PLY file of the C-alpha trace (Angstrom):
ply
format ascii 1.0
element vertex 87
property float x
property float y
property float z
element edge 86
property int vertex1
property int vertex2
end_header
-6.44 -12.53 3.65
-3.57 -10.34 5.63
-4.28 -6.27 5.22
-1.26 -3.31 5.37
-3.44 -0.50 7.00
-0.30 2.06 7.21
3.25 3.65 6.68
5.22 5.88 8.83
7.97 7.47 7.51
9.96 10.37 9.73
9.62 13.71 7.73
13.49 14.12 6.76
13.06 10.61 5.54
10.96 11.56 3.07
11.16 11.47 -0.71
13.62 8.77 -0.65
10.71 6.06 -1.53
11.16 4.07 1.59
7.37 3.61 1.54
7.80 2.05 -1.56
10.82 -0.28 -0.01
8.11 -1.34 3.14
5.30 -2.24 0.43
7.64 -4.39 -1.22
8.93 -5.96 1.97
5.46 -6.42 3.58
4.65 -8.11 0.72
7.83 -10.52 0.93
7.17 -11.13 4.58
3.38 -12.09 3.95
4.34 -14.58 0.95
7.24 -15.82 3.38
4.29 -16.44 5.87
1.77 -17.77 4.19
-0.35 -15.48 3.28
-2.20 -15.99 -0.50
-4.46 -12.65 -0.29
-3.21 -9.24 0.88
-5.35 -6.17 1.23
-4.46 -2.27 1.22
-6.39 0.76 1.96
-4.15 3.45 0.04
-5.28 7.39 -0.68
-6.32 8.57 -4.21
-6.12 12.00 -4.82
-5.63 13.90 -8.28
-3.05 16.17 -6.56
-0.29 16.04 -3.80
-1.82 15.45 -0.55
-0.87 16.52 3.34
1.61 14.06 4.62
-0.62 13.86 7.45
-3.15 11.83 5.31
-0.88 9.98 3.66
0.16 7.18 6.17
-1.81 4.49 4.19
0.34 4.83 1.04
-0.72 6.48 -2.39
-2.52 4.07 -4.93
-0.21 4.40 -7.15
2.75 2.71 -4.89
0.27 -0.45 -4.39
-1.14 0.07 -8.73
3.12 -0.16 -8.80
3.36 -3.06 -6.89
0.53 -5.27 -8.42
-2.22 -4.66 -6.78
-5.33 -4.06 -8.40
-8.87 -1.92 -6.83
-11.19 -4.01 -5.98
-13.94 -1.36 -4.23
-13.98 1.97 -3.11
-15.86 3.18 -0.10
-15.62 6.78 -0.56
-14.11 8.33 -3.78
-10.26 8.87 -2.54
-10.32 5.75 -0.72
-10.07 2.67 -3.08
-9.53 -1.05 -1.71
-6.81 -2.60 -3.39
-5.88 -6.56 -3.54
-2.81 -8.78 -4.77
-2.80 -12.34 -4.77
0.88 -13.76 -3.35
1.87 -17.56 -4.59
4.64 -19.12 -2.87
8.09 -18.66 -4.06
0 1
1 2
2 3
3 4
4 5
5 6
6 7
7 8
8 9
9 10
10 11
11 12
12 13
13 14
14 15
15 16
16 17
17 18
18 19
19 20
20 21
21 22
22 23
23 24
24 25
25 26
26 27
27 28
28 29
29 30
30 31
31 32
32 33
33 34
34 35
35 36
36 37
37 38
38 39
39 40
40 41
41 42
42 43
43 44
44 45
45 46
46 47
47 48
48 49
49 50
50 51
51 52
52 53
53 54
54 55
55 56
56 57
57 58
58 59
59 60
60 61
61 62
62 63
63 64
64 65
65 66
66 67
67 68
68 69
69 70
70 71
71 72
72 73
73 74
74 75
75 76
76 77
77 78
78 79
79 80
80 81
81 82
82 83
83 84
84 85
85 86
């Protein structure tokens, strides 16, 4: 199993979908290296969060990328997974 643990986007570049593109690239890279299962640890809050706490990525971003919630360690910290199939 492979894990995605954080993202970093400079302040000036935020709001342009870069984290979503990095997540897509991470999925593609993991698949190309033979990974079968990919796990992430996003933040899931009802409203906007301070950027200092969003380096894990938003749960909605993982949802859109095909990840499924498998556990919650705390109310705002789900564990998500996606099964990868070779291309």
